C-alpha positions as CSV (number, residue, x, y, z in Angstrom):
1,M,97.5,-0.4,220.2
2,L,101.6,0.0,219.9
3,T,103.0,0.7,223.0
4,L,100.6,-2.0,224.5
5,L,101.4,-4.8,221.7
6,T,105.0,-4.2,222.3
7,S,104.7,-4.5,225.9
8,L,103.0,-7.4,226.3
9,A,105.5,-8.8,224.2
10,L,108.3,-7.9,225.9
11,T,106.2,-9.5,229.0
12,A,104.5,-12.7,227.8
13,S,106.0,-16.3,228.5
14,V,108.1,-17.2,226.0
15,A,107.3,-20.6,227.1
16,G,104.5,-20.6,226.1
17,C,105.5,-19.4,222.5
18,G,105.7,-23.0,220.7
19,L,109.3,-24.5,220.2
20,L,111.4,-21.6,221.4
21,G,112.7,-23.8,224.1
22,G,113.1,-26.7,221.4
23,D,113.0,-30.5,222.4
24,D,115.7,-31.8,224.2
25,A,118.2,-33.6,221.6
26,D,119.1,-36.7,223.2
27,A,115.3,-37.8,223.7
28,R,114.7,-37.4,219.7
29,G,117.9,-39.3,219.3
30,G,120.5,-36.8,218.3
31,G,123.6,-35.2,219.7
32,R,124.8,-31.9,220.1
33,T,122.1,-29.3,219.3
34,F,121.7,-25.2,218.6
35,T,119.0,-22.8,217.6
36,V,119.5,-20.0,214.9
37,A,117.4,-17.0,214.6
38,A,118.0,-14.8,211.2
39,A,115.4,-11.9,210.4
40,G,115.6,-9.6,207.3
41,D,116.8,-6.2,206.2
42,I,117.3,-3.5,208.9
43,L,116.6,-0.2,207.0
44,M,116.3,3.1,208.9
45,H,115.0,5.8,206.8
46,P,113.7,9.0,207.5
47,Q,110.4,8.8,209.4
48,L,111.9,5.6,211.4
49,I,114.6,8.3,212.5
50,D,111.8,10.6,213.5
51,Q,110.5,7.7,215.6
52,A,113.6,7.3,217.7
53,R,113.9,10.8,218.1
54,K,110.3,11.1,219.5
55,D,110.8,7.6,221.7
56,A,114.1,9.0,223.2
57,E,112.4,12.3,224.4
58,R,109.9,9.7,226.0
59,T,112.5,7.1,227.3
60,G,115.1,9.3,228.1
61,K,117.8,7.0,227.0
62,G,119.8,7.0,223.6
63,V,122.4,8.7,222.8
64,A,122.1,12.6,221.4
65,G,118.2,12.0,221.5
66,V,118.1,9.1,219.1
67,D,116.9,5.7,220.9
68,F,115.4,2.9,218.3
69,G,114.4,0.4,221.5
70,P,110.7,1.0,221.8
71,L,110.5,0.6,217.8
72,M,112.3,-2.6,217.8
73,A,111.3,-4.1,221.3
74,G,108.6,-6.2,220.0
75,I,111.2,-8.9,218.8
76,K,113.2,-9.2,221.5
77,P,111.6,-12.1,223.0
78,V,112.3,-14.2,220.1
79,I,115.5,-13.0,219.1
80,S,116.7,-13.3,222.6
81,K,116.1,-17.1,223.3
82,A,118.2,-18.3,220.2
83,D,121.7,-19.4,220.4
84,L,122.6,-17.7,217.7
85,A,120.9,-14.8,216.4
86,I,121.5,-12.9,213.1
87,C,120.7,-9.5,211.6
88,H,121.5,-8.1,208.4
89,L,122.3,-4.9,208.6
90,E,122.0,-3.3,204.9
91,P,122.7,0.3,205.2
92,V,126.0,2.5,206.6
93,L,126.2,4.0,210.0
94,G,126.9,7.4,210.5
95,K,128.0,9.8,213.3
96,P,125.2,10.3,216.4
97,K,124.0,13.3,215.3
98,G,124.1,13.1,211.5
99,P,123.9,14.3,209.4
100,F,122.0,11.1,208.2
101,E,120.5,10.3,204.5
102,S,118.3,7.9,203.0
103,Y,117.8,6.8,199.0
104,P,119.9,6.4,197.0
105,N,123.0,6.7,199.5
106,F,122.1,5.8,203.1
107,L,123.7,6.7,206.1
108,V,121.7,6.2,208.9
109,P,122.3,6.8,212.9
110,P,124.7,4.1,214.5
111,Q,122.7,3.9,217.7
112,V,121.1,1.5,216.0
113,A,123.9,-0.7,216.8
114,T,123.1,-0.8,220.3
115,T,119.5,-1.5,219.9
116,I,120.7,-4.3,217.6
117,K,122.8,-5.7,220.4
118,D,120.2,-5.1,223.3
119,I,117.6,-7.1,221.0
120,G,119.9,-10.2,221.6
121,Y,121.6,-10.5,218.1
122,D,124.9,-11.7,218.2
123,T,126.0,-11.2,214.4
124,C,125.1,-9.2,211.2
125,S,125.9,-9.2,207.5
126,T,126.5,-6.3,206.3
127,A,127.5,-7.4,202.2
128,S,124.9,-5.3,200.9
129,N,123.9,-3.3,197.8
130,H,124.6,-0.2,199.7
131,S,127.2,-0.7,201.9
132,L,129.7,1.5,199.0
133,D,127.0,4.3,199.8
134,H,129.4,6.2,201.4
135,G,133.1,4.3,200.5
136,Y,135.7,2.9,202.5
137,K,135.0,5.4,205.1
138,G,131.8,4.4,205.6
139,V,132.3,0.8,205.7
140,K,134.8,1.2,208.7
141,R,132.6,3.4,210.6
142,T,130.2,1.0,210.1
143,L,132.2,-2.0,211.3
144,D,133.7,0.5,214.4
145,T,130.4,0.8,215.4
146,L,129.2,-2.7,215.2
147,D,132.2,-3.4,217.4
148,A,132.0,-0.9,220.0
149,A,128.4,-2.4,220.6
150,G,129.6,-5.3,221.2
151,V,128.2,-7.0,217.6
152,K,130.1,-9.5,215.7
153,H,129.8,-9.0,211.4
154,T,130.9,-10.2,208.2
155,G,130.9,-9.5,204.6
156,S,132.9,-6.1,204.8
157,F,136.1,-5.6,205.7
158,R,138.3,-2.4,207.1
159,T,141.8,-4.5,205.8
160,Q,142.9,-7.8,203.4
161,R,143.6,-9.7,206.2
162,D,140.3,-8.9,207.7
163,S,138.8,-10.3,204.7
164,L,140.7,-13.6,204.2
165,T,140.2,-14.2,208.4
166,P,136.4,-16.6,208.5
167,L,134.1,-15.5,211.1
168,V,133.8,-18.3,213.5
169,M,132.1,-18.6,216.9
170,D,131.5,-21.2,219.4
171,V,127.9,-21.4,220.3
172,N,127.1,-24.4,222.5
173,G,130.3,-26.1,222.2
174,V,129.9,-26.2,218.1
175,K,131.9,-24.2,215.8
176,I,129.8,-22.0,213.6
177,A,130.9,-20.0,211.1
178,Q,129.2,-16.6,209.0
179,I,129.9,-15.7,205.7
180,S,128.2,-12.5,203.9
181,F,127.9,-11.8,200.1
182,A,126.0,-8.9,198.2
183,F,125.3,-9.5,194.3
184,G,127.0,-5.6,193.8
185,F,126.8,-2.2,195.1
186,N,124.7,-0.2,192.6
187,A,126.1,3.0,191.0
188,H,129.3,2.1,193.1
189,E,132.4,-0.2,192.4
190,L,134.9,-1.6,194.2
191,P,138.1,0.3,194.9
192,A,140.7,-0.9,192.8
193,N,143.4,-0.8,195.4
194,K,140.5,-2.8,197.8
195,P,139.0,-5.1,195.8
196,W,138.5,-6.7,199.2
197,L,136.3,-4.8,200.6
198,V,132.9,-6.3,199.9
199,N,132.3,-9.7,199.4
200,Q,130.8,-9.6,196.0
201,T,128.7,-13.1,194.8
202,D,130.6,-15.6,192.8
203,L,130.0,-19.4,193.2
204,G,133.8,-19.5,193.3
205,R,134.5,-16.5,196.0
206,I,131.8,-18.3,197.9
207,K,133.3,-21.7,198.0
208,A,136.7,-20.0,199.1
209,A,135.3,-18.5,201.7
210,E,133.8,-21.7,203.2
211,Q,137.1,-23.7,202.8
212,R,139.0,-20.9,204.7
213,A,136.0,-21.1,207.8
214,R,136.6,-25.2,207.4
215,K,139.9,-25.0,207.9
216,A,139.9,-22.3,210.8
217,G,137.8,-25.1,212.0
218,A,133.9,-24.4,211.2
219,E,131.7,-27.5,211.6
220,V,129.0,-25.6,210.5
221,V,128.5,-22.9,207.5
222,I,125.7,-20.0,207.4
223,L,125.7,-18.1,204.1
224,S,124.3,-14.7,204.3
225,L,123.3,-13.7,200.5
226,H,121.9,-10.5,199.3
227,W,120.4,-11.4,196.2
228,G,117.1,-11.4,193.9
229,R,115.0,-8.4,192.5
230,E,113.4,-6.3,194.9
231,H,109.4,-6.2,195.8
232,H,109.0,-9.8,194.1
233,P,107.7,-12.7,196.5
234,D,108.7,-15.0,194.2
235,P,112.2,-16.2,193.6
236,S,113.7,-14.8,190.3
237,T,115.0,-17.6,188.2
238,P,118.8,-16.4,188.6
239,Q,118.2,-16.7,192.5
240,L,116.4,-20.3,191.8
241,K,119.7,-21.4,189.9
242,F,122.4,-20.3,191.9
243,A,120.5,-22.0,195.2
244,R,120.7,-25.3,193.3
245,E,124.8,-24.4,192.7
246,I,125.4,-23.7,196.2
247,A,123.5,-26.9,197.0
248,Q,124.9,-29.1,195.0
249,K,128.9,-27.5,194.6
250,T,129.0,-26.6,198.8
251,G,128.9,-27.8,201.8
252,I,127.1,-24.7,202.9
253,D,124.5,-25.6,205.7
254,L,122.1,-22.5,205.6
255,V,121.4,-19.9,203.1
256,I,119.5,-16.9,204.7
257,G,118.4,-14.3,201.9
258,H,118.0,-10.7,202.1
259,H,117.3,-7.8,199.5
260,A,114.1,-8.1,198.2
261,H,112.1,-6.5,200.9
262,V,109.6,-8.7,200.9
263,V,109.4,-12.2,202.3
264,Q,110.1,-14.5,199.6
265,P,109.7,-18.7,199.9
266,M,111.5,-21.1,201.5
267,E,112.8,-24.5,200.1
268,K,114.9,-27.3,201.0
269,V,117.1,-27.9,198.0
270,D,119.3,-31.0,197.8
271,G,119.4,-31.6,201.6
272,T,120.0,-27.5,202.1
273,W,118.0,-25.0,203.3
274,I,117.4,-22.0,201.3
275,A,115.6,-19.0,202.6
276,Y,114.9,-17.0,199.6
277,G,114.4,-13.6,201.0
278,L,113.4,-12.9,204.8
279,G,111.5,-9.7,203.8
280,N,112.3,-6.5,206.2
281,Q,112.9,-6.8,209.8
282,V,112.5,-3.0,210.0
283,A,111.9,-0.4,207.4
284,R,109.6,2.7,206.1
285,H,109.5,2.6,202.3
286,D,108.4,5.5,200.9
287,V,105.2,3.9,198.9
288,P,104.2,1.7,201.8
289,T,102.3,-1.4,199.8
290,G,102.0,-4.0,203.1
291,L,104.6,-6.3,201.7
292,T,107.0,-4.2,202.8
293,E,105.8,-3.9,206.4
294,E,105.6,-7.6,206.4
295,G,108.6,-10.0,207.2
296,V,109.9,-13.2,208.9
297,I,112.0,-14.2,211.3
298,G,113.4,-17.7,210.5
299,W,114.2,-19.9,213.2
300,F,116.4,-23.1,212.5
301,T,117.4,-25.8,215.0
302,F,120.4,-27.8,214.2
303,T,120.8,-31.2,215.6
304,E,124.0,-33.4,214.5
305,R,122.9,-36.9,214.0
306,G,125.6,-39.7,212.6
307,G,128.3,-37.0,211.7
308,K,125.8,-35.0,209.9
309,W,123.8,-31.9,211.0
310,E,119.7,-32.0,210.3
311,V,118.0,-28.5,210.4
312,E,114.4,-28.0,211.4
313,P,113.0,-24.7,209.9
314,R,110.1,-22.5,211.7
315,F,109.5,-18.9,211.0
316,E,107.7,-16.2,213.0
317,P,105.8,-13.5,211.0
318,T,106.4,-9.5,211.8
319,L,105.0,-6.4,211.2
320,V,106.4,-3.1,211.5
321,E,102.8,-1.1,212.0
322,I,103.1,2.6,210.5
323,P,101.0,6.0,211.2
324,P,98.4,6.8,208.8
325,D,100.1,8.1,205.6
326,L,97.5,7.3,203.3
327,E,98.3,9.8,200.6
328,N,101.4,8.2,199.8
329,A,99.9,4.4,199.9
330,V,99.4,2.4,196.8
331,D,96.6,1.2,198.6
332,G,95.3,3.2,200.6
333,S,93.2,-0.1,202.2
334,T,96.1,-2.1,203.2
335,V,97.4,1.1,205.4
336,A,94.5,1.8,206.6
337,A,93.7,-1.3,208.5
338,T,96.8,-0.5,210.3
339,A,97.2,3.1,210.0
340,D,93.4,4.1,211.8
341,D,94.9,2.4,215.4
342,A,98.8,3.4,215.3
343,K,100.4,6.7,216.7
344,D,103.9,5.1,216.6
345,Y,106.1,2.9,214.1
346,R,106.4,-0.7,216.1
347,L,107.9,-3.6,215.0
348,V,106.1,-6.4,216.3
349,D,105.6,-10.4,216.6
350,V,102.4,-10.7,215.0
351,A,101.6,-14.2,217.0
352,A,102.2,-12.9,220.2
353,A,100.0,-9.9,219.2
354,L,97.3,-12.0,218.3
355,R,97.9,-14.0,221.4
356,D,98.2,-11.3,224.1
357,G,96.9,-8.2,222.3
358,D,93.4,-6.3,223.4
359,L,92.7,-5.9,219.7
360,T,90.2,-4.5,217.8
361,D,88.3,-6.2,214.5
362,K,90.8,-4.2,212.5
363,Q,93.7,-4.6,213.6
364,R,93.4,-8.4,214.5
365,A,92.0,-8.6,210.9
366,R,95.4,-6.9,209.8
367,L,97.8,-9.4,211.9
368,R,96.0,-12.3,210.4
369,L,96.3,-11.1,207.4
370,A,100.4,-10.7,207.7
371,F,100.4,-14.4,209.2
372,K,98.5,-15.7,206.7
373,R,100.4,-14.1,203.4
374,T,103.9,-14.9,205.1
375,E,102.8,-18.7,205.4
376,G,101.7,-18.7,202.0
377,T,104.6,-17.5,200.4
378,L,107.0,-19.7,202.4
379,L,105.5,-22.4,202.1
380,N,104.6,-21.9,198.2
381,R,107.6,-24.0,197.2
382,G,106.5,-27.3,198.7
383,A,108.3,-26.8,201.8
384,A,105.6,-27.9,203.9
385,K,106.4,-31.5,203.0
386,D,109.9,-30.8,204.0
387,G,108.8,-30.2,207.8
388,L,108.6,-26.2,207.6
389,E,105.9,-25.3,209.7
390,A,104.8,-21.9,212.0
391,L,107.1,-21.0,215.1
392,T,103.8,-20.0,217.1
393,S,100.8,-21.1,215.6
394,L,98.2,-18.8,214.4
395,P,95.9,-17.9,217.5
396,E,92.0,-17.9,217.3
């Protein structure tokens, strides 16, 4: 199923996927316009590294026998069509031949940076609770690797000067800034002589970063925010409160959240869209729950009207399909529905797979569950009334 679905996703006509092309802005009475795709945590656990080694043997590609391309190829048709695609890289990147580490101090193959670029991502947020897992050297190596792959980044920095230099990108003639912050760094602390190494969440610091971006010419500012409670689909009370402070006390145009490892709702707060948590883009936790394999690509169309930016939100559910490992599952049935037919780890665009795949009843049921559960979670704070819809409708 997995190889077939990935192949179909890559060859499907993206123009038939719904709103990827968008409506002509002029026809809708708008001015300049651009699209943003943003997705959840990229966190390469050992099983996914093993998969990349297996795929490298098949493809003959990759560096040092590691190729993440087949694992993540299923989302390329969506990500590559956005005018600006934003990823969230949670772990520290190591050396091509390792050694690699998993929780609690992640160190993953740097080959993933090339795959991130190949899929179509333009920039990654790098502020997370794992940013300091390997100190300054880990931060520097991660950013050097992203630079070598041609992927922009923000949230962690090599120098104080870098930390004060906003990331501002020209997208369709619009100056867009990305800023990135994390709530904390697990057992690690910012070094006393490098307090600027990673952005730590604070409303005043966020406001200052936005102001620097505006002074640098940014017309739109997007905040990537590592926050909330792990494995909780509902945003926490501090998340809800902080979202309102951001909406009311800053001029940030969009908030995209990470860290929970499960999908959380989207909500329009005082005119600002908040994606509380986009779940996992790709990960393989020790105990699969079904929810940790589900994620979402947020698709946001910005249109300039009357000197202001209006944001039209859409969503595209994703699923990491996993081979059988029922002895470690919390609920064997949630894994079995996928695992009975899965031979490889693959990241799947759920709607594309349902539309184009030659599926068994069990496969179809699992994919429909992922779509409906993601949709229900995203809408459970009333986002439907403010226009949140699926990018691609659930196929019959």
